[in-house]
N, C-alpha and C positions, 0 to 999 in steps of 0.2 A: 331794704332794711336788713341790718345785720342781725344775726342771731344774738339774742340776750340784750338787745339795745332797744330803748324806746325811741319813738320818732322824735325829732327835734321840736316839732310843734308841741307835742305832749309835754316835753321837758320844760319848755318856755311857759306854758300855761301853769304848770306845777310851781315854777318859780314865782310866777306872779301871785298866785294864791298864798304862797308862803310869805312873800314880802308884804302883802296885805295884813297879815297877822302882826307884823312887826312895825309898820310905818303908819297905818291908818287906824284911827281910834274915834269911835268904837268900830270894830270890824263889822262889815255888812254880812260876811260869812264867817261865823265863829268856828275855826277849824284847828283844834289843838294837834292834829296829826300832819298838817301841812308842812311844818318846818322838820320835824323829826324824820319823815319819810325820805327827805333829800339827803340825809347823811351829814357827816362832819365836813364834807367838802363844799357844802352849800355856802355861798358868799355872794354879795351884791354890792354895787356901788350906789351909795345912798343919794349922792347928788344926781346921778343919771336917773334913778328911779323917781326923783321928784320933778322931773321934766314934765310939762303938761301932757305930752302925748303919752309917756310911760304911765302916768296916773290915770289917763283916760282908758287905756287898754286894760290896766289893772282893774279899774272899776267895772268895766264890762265883763271881764272874766268872772269876778266874784258875784256880780249881779245876776249873770245867767245861772250860776250854780245855785245861789239862793232862790232864785225864781223856781227853778226845776224842783228844788227840795220843798218849797212851799206848796207847789202843785201836787207833789208826791204825798205831802201830809193830808191834803184834802182827799186824795184817793184812798189813803189808809183809813181815814175817818169813815169813808163810805164802804169800807170792807175789803179793800185790796190788800193782798198779802204777799204779792210778788212784785219785785222791782228789778228791771233790767236796765243795766248802764251800757249803752252801745258806744264803743269806741272809748272804753273807760279811761285809758291812759294811766295817770297816776292820781285819778279821783280817789278821795278818802272816805266817801260817805259810808261805805260798808264797815269801816273800822270805827265809826262813831254813830252808827244807826240807833236811834232812840226807840224804835218800835220792836217790841219783843218778838212778835210773830211775823215780821216782815223778812222773807227770804230775798237776798241780794244776788243777782246774776250779772257778773262783769264779763262783757264780750269784747275781745280784742284780738289783735294779731298774736300768734303764739309767741313771736320774739318779744313783743312788748310785755306780755304777761310773764314771761320768763324773768325779764329784768325787774318787773315790779314785785314779783314774789321774792326775789332776792333781796330787794330793798326792805320789804316788809318784815322778812326774816331777821334782818340786821337790827331792826328797831322795835321788835316785839315788845320789849319790856316798857317802851314808851307809849304803847297803844292802850286805849281804855280797856281795862281787864287784863292786859299784859299779853294777850294772844290774838292771833288772827281769828275773827269770830267764826263760829260754826255755821252761822247763817249765810256766810259768803260762799258762793260757787263761782269758780273761774270757768269761763267758756272760751277756750282758745279756738279761734275760728278763721280760717282762710276761706273767704267767700267764693274763690274760684273753684273750690272743691267741695264745699258743703253749704247748704242753705242755712239761713238764721233759724228757721223753724226746726230743722234737723239738729243743729248744734244745741239749741236750748233744750229740746226734748232729751238729749243724751245727758244734759247736766241735771235733769229732774224737773225742768220747768213743766207746769201743768197747763196745757192750752185750753182745758175746759173751764178755767178759772180766769177771772179778769186779772189784768196786770197794768203796771204803769211803766213807761219807758223814759229814761233820761238820755238825750242824744245830743251832747254838747261838743261844739268844735269840730263837727264831722261833716255836716251837709254841704258846706262850700266846696269840699274836696272831692265830692262824689260825682259820678255821671248821673244824668237824669234817670236812666234805666235803674241804677242801683238805688236811688232815692225812692222811686216808684215801687220797686220790689219791697223794699223795707216797710213803707207805710201800708202797702197792701196786706203784708203779713200781719202787722199790728191791727188793721182794721178787721181782721177775721176773728179776733178774740172777742169774748163776751162783752156785753154792755157794761160800762164803767171803767173799761180800759182806756188808756190815754198815753199821750207822748208829748214831752217838752223839748224843744229844740231851738237853735239859733240858726239864722240864715243871713246871707248877704243880699242886699238889694241890687237889682240889675244895674250895672254901671251907667246905662243910658238914662236912668231915672235920677241920678245923683246931681246935686248942685255942682257948679265948678270947683268950689273950694274943696268939697267933699271928694270929688273925683280925683283931685290932685293927691290927696291923702290915701285914697284907695289905690291908686296906681303905684304909689311908693310902697305900700303894704304888700300888694300883689307881686311886685318885683322881689321883695325879700323872701316870701314864702316860696316862690318859684326857684329862687337861687338855692333854697334849702332842699329842693327836690320834692316839694309838696304844693303844686300850684293849685290856685282856686280854679274850679271848673263849673260850678252851678250857682246860679242867681235867679231870684224871683222878684217880681213886684208883689205887693200884698194881694192884689186881685188874682195874680197867676197862682199864688200859693193857695189861696181859698178855693180856687177851682180844682187844683190838684188834689187837695185833701178831700173835698166833696166827692170827687169822682171815685176816690179810693174807698169811700164808705164811712167817712167820719161825719158826725151829725152837729158838733159844735166846735168852734174854733175861736181862739183868743189870740190877738196879736199885739205886742207891746213894741212901741218905739222908745227913743231915748227920753222923750218927755215924760212918759208914763213910768219909765223906770226910775228917773230921778225923783218923781213924786212919791213912788213907793219905798225907795231904799236910800235916797241921798238928801232928803229933806232936812233942813236946818242943822247941817253938819258944821261944826266949828272948824274942821280942817279943810272945808271946801271941796272935798272929793266928790266928783260928779261926772257924768257923761257929757261930752260936748253937745251943744244944740243941734249940730249937723248929724250927730249919731255915729255909731260904729257898726252896728248890726241890729237885726230885729230878733225878737223872741216870740215863740208861738207855742201854744198848747192846743192839741186837738183831741176830742173825746169821742169814743165810739158810742 
């Protein structure tokens, strides 16, 4: 990764969130910062973005963000005052945080955060309130040289208090060891803590049609230098989370996501029946 540059995957996700604000009505994820953060160079091919697969991936990207933010709202209602965004990329929640007392810690590679901070500085006037919020803490972290717990502590995170974690678009790119280390760190936090994330189903468990789509996507991300590495079946994931110390787990497939977020839409935006990925929330 080049200094001052975000990953290609993070940029593609940000583009899809922005396009959702412009093409899909009503938005599943209402994000007034999604377009401004990309700057005046942001452009897209409308016809290409209306292709069924483009719409499906866009639907998954916004559904997972909406789901994580819905789970966060439950945590805040229960008293949580710390939110950690792991692999934040160009996520914009911190700039539209509706919770007055919620501190947001964005964890990512230093190069990605350098690039993001430059983008935010360029559009500060377009942000709610006009500035980068004081409740946001950037946590530049290279996991090869510092642990997640150490990086968060240096940024003012209080490990004696419960916290919620959003971990979107990251797990499929991890090694199993990195995944286990992260969930074990979260599981040491006080009761009421939790984490929402997405994951890819093990290729051997996919239908033939979905396996073809998966292979095509896997080839694209590998060509971009960010190959998929980690997959689970729902049963395997449940076992991993239970072993780490989580006491309650929710898993959602495309059918449930469609029922929650895409029911009765006049524009037909929805996830395909075969699905794209799974969402999960685990609670300590």
